[in-house]
N, CA, C and O atoms as CSV, one atom per row, in Angstrom:
chain,resi,resn,atom,element,x,y,z
A,1,MET,N,N,-11.532,-5.437,4.881
A,1,MET,CA,C,-10.536,-4.980,4.394
A,1,MET,C,C,-9.932,-3.686,4.268
A,1,MET,O,O,-10.575,-2.636,4.273
A,2,LYS,N,N,-8.267,-3.805,4.118
A,2,LYS,CA,C,-7.770,-2.777,4.558
A,2,LYS,C,C,-6.497,-2.649,3.615
A,2,LYS,O,O,-5.998,-3.703,3.220
A,3,ALA,N,N,-5.897,-1.370,3.199
A,3,ALA,CA,C,-4.973,-1.280,2.127
A,3,ALA,C,C,-3.654,-0.346,2.685
A,3,ALA,O,O,-3.780,0.685,3.346
A,4,THR,N,N,-2.558,-0.862,2.325
A,4,THR,CA,C,-1.546,-0.007,3.093
A,4,THR,C,C,-0.265,-0.267,1.820
A,4,THR,O,O,0.040,-1.270,1.174
A,5,ILE,N,N,0.333,1.298,1.835
A,5,ILE,CA,C,1.791,1.622,0.833
A,5,ILE,C,C,2.735,1.805,2.071
A,5,ILE,O,O,2.702,2.569,3.035
A,6,LEU,N,N,3.811,0.551,1.571
A,6,LEU,CA,C,4.997,0.401,2.333
A,6,LEU,C,C,5.775,1.444,1.511
A,6,LEU,O,O,5.537,1.502,0.305
A,7,TYR,N,N,6.658,2.249,2.040
A,7,TYR,CA,C,7.298,3.200,1.280
A,7,TYR,C,C,8.166,3.557,1.902
A,7,TYR,O,O,8.051,3.410,3.118
A,8,HIS,N,N,9.558,4.250,1.309
A,8,HIS,CA,C,10.564,5.009,2.064
A,8,HIS,C,C,10.263,6.538,1.792
A,8,HIS,O,O,10.399,7.025,0.669
A,9,PRO,N,N,9.776,7.385,3.077
A,9,PRO,CA,C,9.473,8.398,2.584
A,9,PRO,C,C,10.475,9.666,1.954
A,9,PRO,O,O,10.084,10.691,1.396
A,10,ASN,N,N,11.462,9.372,2.150
A,10,ASN,CA,C,12.479,10.080,1.290
A,10,ASN,C,C,13.322,9.846,-0.004
A,10,ASN,O,O,14.206,10.611,-0.390
A,11,ALA,N,N,12.963,8.771,-0.583
A,11,ALA,CA,C,13.127,8.126,-1.458
A,11,ALA,C,C,12.889,8.760,-3.049
A,11,ALA,O,O,12.634,9.961,-3.132
A,12,GLU,N,N,12.945,8.228,-3.859
A,12,GLU,CA,C,12.393,8.693,-5.307
A,12,GLU,C,C,10.942,8.733,-5.552
A,12,GLU,O,O,10.302,9.589,-6.163
A,13,PHE,N,N,10.533,7.659,-4.969
A,13,PHE,CA,C,9.154,7.215,-5.551
A,13,PHE,C,C,7.972,7.561,-4.452
A,13,PHE,O,O,6.820,7.159,-4.619
A,14,SER,N,N,8.430,8.454,-3.157
A,14,SER,CA,C,7.799,8.681,-2.129
A,14,SER,C,C,6.669,9.728,-2.905
A,14,SER,O,O,5.552,9.215,-2.969
A,15,ARG,N,N,6.747,10.829,-3.385
A,15,ARG,CA,C,5.660,11.500,-3.717
A,15,ARG,C,C,4.746,10.595,-4.470
A,15,ARG,O,O,3.576,10.527,-4.093
A,16,THR,N,N,5.052,10.060,-5.248
A,16,THR,CA,C,3.992,8.911,-5.950
A,16,THR,C,C,3.075,8.434,-5.043
A,16,THR,O,O,1.867,8.635,-5.167
A,17,ALA,N,N,3.721,7.627,-3.865
A,17,ALA,CA,C,3.237,7.031,-3.060
A,17,ALA,C,C,2.009,8.090,-2.238
A,17,ALA,O,O,0.801,7.878,-2.342
A,18,GLU,N,N,2.474,8.983,-1.605
A,18,GLU,CA,C,1.529,10.295,-1.252
A,18,GLU,C,C,0.505,10.589,-1.815
A,18,GLU,O,O,-0.471,10.777,-1.089
A,19,ASP,N,N,0.361,10.717,-3.089
A,19,ASP,CA,C,-0.090,11.136,-3.837
A,19,ASP,C,C,-1.204,10.419,-4.149
A,19,ASP,O,O,-2.386,10.758,-4.208
A,20,TYR,N,N,-0.617,9.304,-4.354
A,20,TYR,CA,C,-1.528,8.049,-4.839
A,20,TYR,C,C,-2.711,7.930,-3.532
A,20,TYR,O,O,-3.920,8.030,-3.744
A,21,ALA,N,N,-2.176,7.723,-2.307
A,21,ALA,CA,C,-2.880,7.764,-1.472
A,21,ALA,C,C,-3.773,8.729,-0.906
A,21,ALA,O,O,-4.593,8.402,-0.049
A,22,ARG,N,N,-3.658,9.949,-1.352
A,22,ARG,CA,C,-4.052,11.306,-1.299
A,22,ARG,C,C,-5.425,11.113,-2.152
A,22,ARG,O,O,-6.547,11.300,-1.683
A,23,ASP,N,N,-5.167,10.743,-3.365
A,23,ASP,CA,C,-5.900,10.789,-4.202
A,23,ASP,C,C,-7.029,9.872,-4.301
A,23,ASP,O,O,-8.163,10.105,-4.721
A,24,PHE,N,N,-6.459,8.626,-3.776
A,24,PHE,CA,C,-7.587,7.324,-3.652
A,24,PHE,C,C,-8.342,7.747,-2.572
A,24,PHE,O,O,-9.497,7.381,-2.793
A,25,ALA,N,N,-8.264,8.421,-1.355
A,25,ALA,CA,C,-8.734,9.045,-0.395
A,25,ALA,C,C,-10.010,10.021,-1.114
A,25,ALA,O,O,-11.199,9.732,-0.975
A,26,ARG,N,N,-9.600,11.024,-1.771
A,26,ARG,CA,C,-10.271,11.671,-2.515
A,26,ARG,C,C,-11.412,11.215,-3.117
A,26,ARG,O,O,-12.544,11.672,-2.954
A,27,PHE,N,N,-11.078,10.281,-3.833
A,27,PHE,CA,C,-12.004,9.691,-4.947
A,27,PHE,C,C,-12.893,8.671,-4.432
A,27,PHE,O,O,-14.085,8.772,-4.723
A,28,HIS,N,N,-12.513,7.728,-3.731
A,28,HIS,CA,C,-12.993,6.689,-3.362
A,28,HIS,C,C,-13.459,6.609,-1.874
A,28,HIS,O,O,-13.858,5.566,-1.356
A,29,ARG,N,N,-13.370,7.807,-1.242
A,29,ARG,CA,C,-13.602,7.750,0.455
A,29,ARG,C,C,-13.084,7.034,1.195
A,29,ARG,O,O,-13.476,6.896,2.354
A,30,THR,N,N,-11.853,6.272,0.577
A,30,THR,CA,C,-11.239,5.063,1.644
A,30,THR,C,C,-9.905,5.511,2.229
A,30,THR,O,O,-9.242,6.328,1.590
A,31,GLU,N,N,-9.588,5.177,3.057
A,31,GLU,CA,C,-8.447,5.849,2.973
A,31,GLU,C,C,-7.016,4.455,2.927
A,31,GLU,O,O,-7.092,3.298,3.341
A,32,ILE,N,N,-6.209,4.939,2.478
A,32,ILE,CA,C,-5.130,3.758,2.421
A,32,ILE,C,C,-4.082,4.315,3.261
A,32,ILE,O,O,-3.707,5.486,3.212
A,33,GLU,N,N,-3.607,3.369,4.074
A,33,GLU,CA,C,-2.488,3.671,5.407
A,33,GLU,C,C,-1.079,3.801,4.705
A,33,GLU,O,O,-0.712,2.985,3.859
A,34,LEU,N,N,-0.360,4.813,5.084
A,34,LEU,CA,C,0.943,4.953,4.507
A,34,LEU,C,C,1.759,4.381,6.057
A,34,LEU,O,O,1.582,4.623,7.251
A,35,VAL,N,N,2.667,3.553,5.305
A,35,VAL,CA,C,4.051,2.802,6.488
A,35,VAL,C,C,5.242,3.514,5.974
A,35,VAL,O,O,5.261,3.908,4.808
A,36,SER,N,N,6.067,3.670,6.642
A,36,SER,CA,C,7.231,4.235,6.055
A,36,SER,C,C,7.924,2.632,6.342
A,36,SER,O,O,7.288,1.775,6.955
A,37,LEU,N,N,9.007,2.442,5.917
A,37,LEU,CA,C,9.677,1.117,5.854
A,37,LEU,C,C,10.944,1.300,6.858
A,37,LEU,O,O,11.683,0.388,7.229
A,38,ASP,N,N,11.010,2.246,7.107
A,38,ASP,CA,C,12.175,3.126,8.372
A,38,ASP,C,C,11.507,2.718,9.689
A,38,ASP,O,O,12.191,2.892,10.697
A,39,THR,N,N,10.271,2.197,9.845
A,39,THR,CA,C,9.415,1.852,10.998
A,39,THR,C,C,10.160,0.106,11.145
A,39,THR,O,O,10.698,-0.693,10.378
A,40,ARG,N,N,9.786,0.163,12.629
A,40,ARG,CA,C,9.901,-1.532,13.199
A,40,ARG,C,C,8.758,-1.708,11.907
A,40,ARG,O,O,9.013,-2.200,10.808
A,41,GLU,N,N,7.284,-1.103,12.412
A,41,GLU,CA,C,6.309,-1.551,11.596
A,41,GLU,C,C,6.204,-2.270,10.118
A,41,GLU,O,O,5.846,-3.351,9.651
A,42,GLY,N,N,6.713,-1.067,9.687
A,42,GLY,CA,C,6.945,-1.469,8.109
A,42,GLY,C,C,7.959,-2.408,7.659
A,42,GLY,O,O,7.740,-3.070,6.645
A,43,ALA,N,N,9.172,-2.551,8.382
A,43,ALA,CA,C,10.080,-3.583,8.062
A,43,ALA,C,C,9.446,-5.138,8.581
A,43,ALA,O,O,9.741,-6.173,7.983
A,44,ASP,N,N,8.655,-5.114,9.626
A,44,ASP,CA,C,7.826,-6.103,9.905
A,44,ASP,C,C,6.698,-6.408,8.545
A,44,ASP,O,O,6.606,-7.484,7.955
A,45,LEU,N,N,6.199,-5.631,8.361
A,45,LEU,CA,C,5.208,-5.688,7.177
A,45,LEU,C,C,5.875,-6.335,6.173
A,45,LEU,O,O,5.346,-7.344,5.706
A,46,ALA,N,N,6.923,-5.964,5.747
A,46,ALA,CA,C,7.863,-6.293,4.145
A,46,ALA,C,C,8.082,-7.642,4.574
A,46,ALA,O,O,7.509,-8.583,4.024
A,47,ARG,N,N,8.807,-7.774,5.439
A,47,ARG,CA,C,8.995,-9.217,5.764
A,47,ARG,C,C,7.998,-10.429,6.161
A,47,ARG,O,O,8.254,-11.633,6.133
A,48,LEU,N,N,6.981,-9.890,6.480
A,48,LEU,CA,C,6.127,-11.026,6.623
A,48,LEU,C,C,5.312,-11.242,5.003
A,48,LEU,O,O,4.754,-12.299,4.708
A,49,TYR,N,N,5.370,-10.166,4.169
A,49,TYR,CA,C,4.300,-10.353,2.944
A,49,TYR,C,C,5.452,-10.471,1.970
A,49,TYR,O,O,5.044,-10.521,0.810
A,50,ASP,N,N,7.035,-10.544,2.113
A,50,ASP,CA,C,8.070,-11.068,1.055
A,50,ASP,C,C,8.016,-9.555,0.398
A,50,ASP,O,O,7.403,-9.602,-0.668
A,51,ILE,N,N,8.272,-8.817,0.577
A,51,ILE,CA,C,7.814,-7.741,-0.487
A,51,ILE,C,C,9.556,-7.068,-0.534
A,51,ILE,O,O,10.265,-7.042,0.473
A,52,VAL,N,N,9.860,-6.730,-1.455
A,52,VAL,CA,C,11.325,-6.610,-1.912
A,52,VAL,C,C,11.532,-5.424,-2.770
A,52,VAL,O,O,12.642,-4.897,-2.837
A,53,ARG,N,N,10.329,-4.900,-3.548
A,53,ARG,CA,C,10.569,-4.089,-4.322
A,53,ARG,C,C,9.376,-2.667,-3.507
A,53,ARG,O,O,8.337,-2.690,-2.848
A,54,TYR,N,N,10.353,-1.528,-4.082
A,54,TYR,CA,C,9.140,-0.587,-3.297
A,54,TYR,C,C,9.102,0.664,-4.150
A,54,TYR,O,O,10.010,1.062,-4.881
A,55,PRO,N,N,7.876,1.247,-3.944
A,55,PRO,CA,C,6.804,1.444,-3.039
A,55,PRO,C,C,6.084,-0.039,-3.243
A,55,PRO,O,O,6.348,-0.781,-4.189
A,56,ALA,N,N,5.304,-0.287,-2.385
A,56,ALA,CA,C,4.106,-1.721,-2.275
A,56,ALA,C,C,3.157,-1.084,-1.765
A,56,ALA,O,O,3.086,-0.179,-0.933
A,57,LEU,N,N,1.897,-2.085,-2.794
A,57,LEU,CA,C,0.524,-1.559,-2.333
A,57,LEU,C,C,0.268,-3.036,-1.702
A,57,LEU,O,O,0.420,-3.903,-2.563
A,58,VAL,N,N,-0.091,-3.563,-0.389
A,58,VAL,CA,C,-0.737,-4.490,0.120
A,58,VAL,C,C,-2.281,-4.452,0.546
A,58,VAL,O,O,-2.508,-3.782,1.553
A,59,VAL,N,N,-3.525,-5.153,-0.152
A,59,VAL,CA,C,-4.555,-5.400,0.909
A,59,VAL,C,C,-4.788,-6.681,1.292
A,59,VAL,O,O,-4.666,-7.731,0.661
A,60,ARG,N,N,-5.268,-6.386,2.812
A,60,ARG,CA,C,-5.177,-7.443,3.628
A,60,ARG,C,C,-6.576,-7.641,4.282
A,60,ARG,O,O,-7.422,-6.767,4.096
A,61,ASP,N,N,-6.811,-8.505,4.879
A,61,ASP,CA,C,-8.386,-8.893,5.221
A,61,ASP,C,C,-8.174,-8.438,6.511
A,61,ASP,O,O,-7.151,-7.861,6.881
A,62,GLU,N,N,-9.423,-8.773,7.400
A,62,GLU,CA,C,-9.596,-8.294,8.712
A,62,GLU,C,C,-8.814,-9.186,9.873
A,62,GLU,O,O,-8.683,-8.750,11.017
A,63,HIS,N,N,-8.264,-10.594,9.424
A,63,HIS,CA,C,-7.443,-11.437,9.987
A,63,HIS,C,C,-5.879,-10.863,9.649
A,63,HIS,O,O,-4.911,-11.239,10.310
A,64,ASN,N,N,-5.793,-10.080,8.737
A,64,ASN,CA,C,-4.067,-9.450,8.431
A,64,ASN,C,C,-3.568,-10.512,7.303
A,64,ASN,O,O,-2.419,-10.539,6.861
A,65,SER,N,N,-4.296,-11.114,7.033
A,65,SER,CA,C,-3.907,-12.142,5.607
A,65,SER,C,C,-4.072,-11.432,4.250
A,65,SER,O,O,-4.924,-10.636,3.855
A,66,LEU,N,N,-3.184,-11.874,3.767
A,66,LEU,CA,C,-2.956,-11.180,2.484
A,66,LEU,C,C,-3.713,-11.618,1.601
A,66,LEU,O,O,-3.958,-12.796,1.340
A,67,VAL,N,N,-4.298,-10.227,0.879
A,67,VAL,CA,C,-5.597,-10.680,-0.221
A,67,VAL,C,C,-4.901,-10.266,-1.746
A,67,VAL,O,O,-5.129,-10.875,-2.791
A,68,LYS,N,N,-4.023,-9.112,-1.603
A,68,LYS,CA,C,-3.163,-9.034,-2.919
A,68,LYS,C,C,-2.233,-7.767,-2.916
A,68,LYS,O,O,-2.442,-6.743,-2.265
A,69,GLN,N,N,-1.108,-8.022,-3.804
A,69,GLN,CA,C,-0.320,-7.012,-3.220
A,69,GLN,C,C,0.633,-6.591,-4.943
A,69,GLN,O,O,0.905,-7.332,-5.888
A,70,TRP,N,N,0.957,-4.825,-4.676
A,70,TRP,CA,C,1.773,-4.779,-5.902
A,70,TRP,C,C,3.114,-4.088,-5.496
A,70,TRP,O,O,3.095,-3.219,-4.625
A,71,GLN,N,N,4.053,-4.385,-5.990
A,71,GLN,CA,C,5.335,-4.175,-5.924
A,71,GLN,C,C,6.176,-3.161,-7.029
A,71,GLN,O,O,6.134,-3.498,-8.212
A,72,GLY,N,N,6.829,-2.100,-6.708
A,72,GLY,CA,C,7.240,-1.533,-7.625
A,72,GLY,C,C,6.492,-0.288,-8.101
A,72,GLY,O,O,5.264,-0.289,-8.181
A,73,GLU,N,N,7.198,0.720,-8.399
A,73,GLU,CA,C,6.778,2.202,-9.005
A,73,GLU,C,C,5.312,2.152,-9.516
A,73,GLU,O,O,4.562,3.114,-9.357
A,74,LYS,N,N,4.881,0.891,-10.197
A,74,LYS,CA,C,3.720,1.266,-11.043
A,74,LYS,C,C,2.629,1.143,-10.021
A,74,LYS,O,O,2.682,0.071,-9.419
A,75,PHE,N,N,2.054,1.614,-9.807
A,75,PHE,CA,C,0.589,1.579,-8.942
A,75,PHE,C,C,-0.422,0.983,-9.841
A,75,PHE,O,O,-0.417,1.235,-11.046
A,76,PRO,N,N,-1.255,0.229,-9.310
A,76,PRO,CA,C,-2.502,-0.127,-9.975
A,76,PRO,C,C,-3.779,0.683,-10.212
A,76,PRO,O,O,-4.207,1.600,-9.511
A,77,LEU,N,N,-4.138,0.337,-10.972
A,77,LEU,CA,C,-5.542,1.577,-11.065
A,77,LEU,C,C,-6.450,1.153,-9.867
A,77,LEU,O,O,-6.719,0.036,-9.424
A,78,MET,N,N,-6.881,2.554,-9.442
A,78,MET,CA,C,-7.503,2.324,-8.318
A,78,MET,C,C,-8.949,1.644,-8.504
A,78,MET,O,O,-9.453,0.955,-7.617
A,79,ASP,N,N,-9.358,1.814,-9.319
A,79,ASP,CA,C,-10.597,0.854,-9.300
A,79,ASP,C,C,-10.300,-0.894,-8.881
A,79,ASP,O,O,-10.882,-1.594,-8.052
A,80,GLU,N,N,-9.351,-1.173,-9.663
A,80,GLU,CA,C,-8.582,-2.505,-8.993
A,80,GLU,C,C,-8.398,-2.666,-7.376
A,80,GLU,O,O,-8.717,-3.631,-6.683
A,81,VAL,N,N,-7.894,-1.650,-7.049
A,81,VAL,CA,C,-7.639,-1.717,-5.660
A,81,VAL,C,C,-8.897,-1.487,-5.200
A,81,VAL,O,O,-9.109,-2.258,-4.265
A,82,VAL,N,N,-9.856,-0.764,-5.427
A,82,VAL,CA,C,-11.403,-0.914,-4.700
A,82,VAL,C,C,-11.983,-2.468,-4.572
A,82,VAL,O,O,-12.536,-2.953,-3.584
A,83,SER,N,N,-11.718,-3.084,-5.782
A,83,SER,CA,C,-12.123,-4.077,-6.261
A,83,SER,C,C,-12.436,-5.368,-4.913
A,83,SER,O,O,-13.379,-6.040,-4.497
A,84,TYR,N,N,-10.544,-5.090,-4.534
A,84,TYR,CA,C,-10.297,-6.058,-3.732
A,84,TYR,C,C,-10.679,-5.481,-2.015
A,84,TYR,O,O,-10.661,-6.368,-1.162
A,85,LEU,N,N,-10.904,-4.512,-1.699
A,85,LEU,CA,C,-11.035,-4.075,-1.303
A,85,LEU,C,C,-12.808,-4.304,-0.513
A,85,LEU,O,O,-13.089,-4.418,0.680
A,86,LYS,N,N,-13.699,-4.304,-1.687
A,86,LYS,CA,C,-14.836,-4.704,-1.601
A,86,LYS,C,C,-15.388,-6.143,-1.335
A,86,LYS,O,O,-16.536,-6.539,-1.132
A,87,ARG,N,N,-14.124,-6.828,-1.407
A,87,ARG,CA,C,-14.590,-8.693,-1.093
A,87,ARG,C,C,-15.027,-8.642,0.192
A,87,ARG,O,O,-15.417,-9.666,0.752
């Protein structure tokens, strides 16, 4: 399983996304990939998973199938994300 945050690096909630990813790595020893929506990869992922509010947190399995997503400025509890990553 893999977690990714899609966000705009210079937008209002960019600091929230970056802090969440940093804290997640520190507390759970698991990286969350930060992907800018200003890149082709970020735009393609947003389109693929029908994401319309940002930042968005996406958990995917080893085949890149969507497992769970959260959209908007309020991120889920870290323990909830961990539970999806360990499935």
